[in-house]
N, C-alpha and C positions, 0 to 999 in steps of 0.2 A: 533792209525791212522800208517800201516807203513810209512815208514820214505820217502819212495820213495815219496813218496805221499807231506810231511813238507818240507818246509822249518823250521829245529833248532832252524833260527832265532829269530823267531816270539816267538812274548810270550805278553801276556800282563803286563798293568801296577797293575793289581789292586795287593792290599796289599803289593802294594810297601812301605815298611816304608822311613827313613829318613834316610838317610846310610854315611852321613856325619863325626858325630866322632865315626863309627861301623871302629874295622882295623878287612882284610880278609888277613889270609895265603893262598898261594898258593905250593902249592906242586907238582913238573912239571917231572917227566921221562925223563930222555937225551936217552934215548933207542926211535926210528921210530924221530928223532928231527925234520925234516917234516913238521912232523904233528904235536909233544910234541910244539910244535914250536907258531905253529896259531891259536895251540886254547888256548893255554898261548895267545896270541896278545887278540885273540879274547873274556878272560875272563878280560883280563885289561879293556879294551877298550869299556867292560859294564858296570861293576863299575867305571869306571869314567862317562860315561856318566851319571849314574844313582843318582853320589852327592858323593862316597867314595872320601878321598880327596888322591893323590899319593904314598906320606907318610906313611899312614897306609893301606897301599899293602906291605905285605908281601912278598915275593915271594923266593921259597925252589926250588933245582935242589936235585936230588935222581940219582942211574945209571938208572931202569926200571923203567915198572910202580909193581915189586912183592915186592919191597923201598918203593912204596905209603903209606903205613897202617901204617912204620914206621916214617916217615916222616910229616904223617896227626897229629902221635901221638906225636912227638915232638910239633909242633908245636899247638895244641890242647891242652897241654897243661900247653899253656901259658896264662895264665888268662886277658893280654889284648887282646891276640884274641879271633873276637866275631866267626868265623866263619873259618871253614878250606876246599881248593879248591881243591882235587886231578883232576891233567890230567897225561890218561897215553897213548896210547898206542898198543893194543897185537894185531900181525895180522897173524891170523889161516897159521900152515902149516902144514906141512908134516905129524907130532908126535902129541902127547898126550900131550906135551910139555901145550901149548895153552887151555886148557883143565885147567892142574891144574894150571892155571899161574892167570886165569882168577877168577878160584872160588874162588884161596887163598887172592885176590884182591878183591873181592866183601866183603868177608867173615871177611877182613881185615878193610877196609874198614868204616863197619856197627859197629864193635864192637868199631872201637873208637869212633860213634858215643856217641853211648852208655856208654860207661866210663865216657865221659867230659862232658855227656849232653849238642852237643851243637852241630850245625851244622855241618856236612862234609860230604862233598859234590863229589858222583862217578865222575867223567866225562871223562871216562875212555870208551874205543872207542874199542871196538871187533870186527870189521869186515875180512870177509871172503879174500879183494884185500888191494892190498896199494890205488890205482884206488878207492875204497872204502873209506878209509880212508881219503884223501883226499880230496870227498866228501862234506865230511863230520869238512872238517876242514877247512870252510872259502870258499869251492866248490859248485856242486850246491845243496844240501843241506842245505847253509848256516853254523854253526859252534856251535860246543856244546860246544866247551869254552861261549859258550856268553849264550847257556841252563844251564850251569853250573850256572854259575857268579849267573843270576837271580837268579833259584835257590837258589842258598844260603840265598841275599837279600831275599824268602818271607816266606825264613821259619823265620830268624830273625827277623820278621813281625810276625808269629806264634802267 
């Protein structure tokens, strides 16, 4: 279903397990900070709402979305961390830079998932405009950070 027809923050509590003793790593890009800070707030709030302890949420920042894969790898290699949430935003520009960054980030995060055999969640917005990004970072389409956090929780209950 198109996101224009859906609030991304809506989710079912089906397959949500007890997470009070789970440790979550969140790696967030500093680039497009207005957007990524809102995504981070959504992810943290959802984790806390569903029972995570504040001390079990480890937050690290990286300069941009391209660096999310390595930041995720550094978190994922810590055996105490159960799941990693990657948050970033790459806005379409006038050059092909967008395509290269988006492809690299998607591939990199997928590889970290498989390498460490633990959930590493792709919470990266790839909108055409800043307005679209803000709509998905706490605006009219909810918050992709919420969606990323609930995805991590559900994957831990798999």
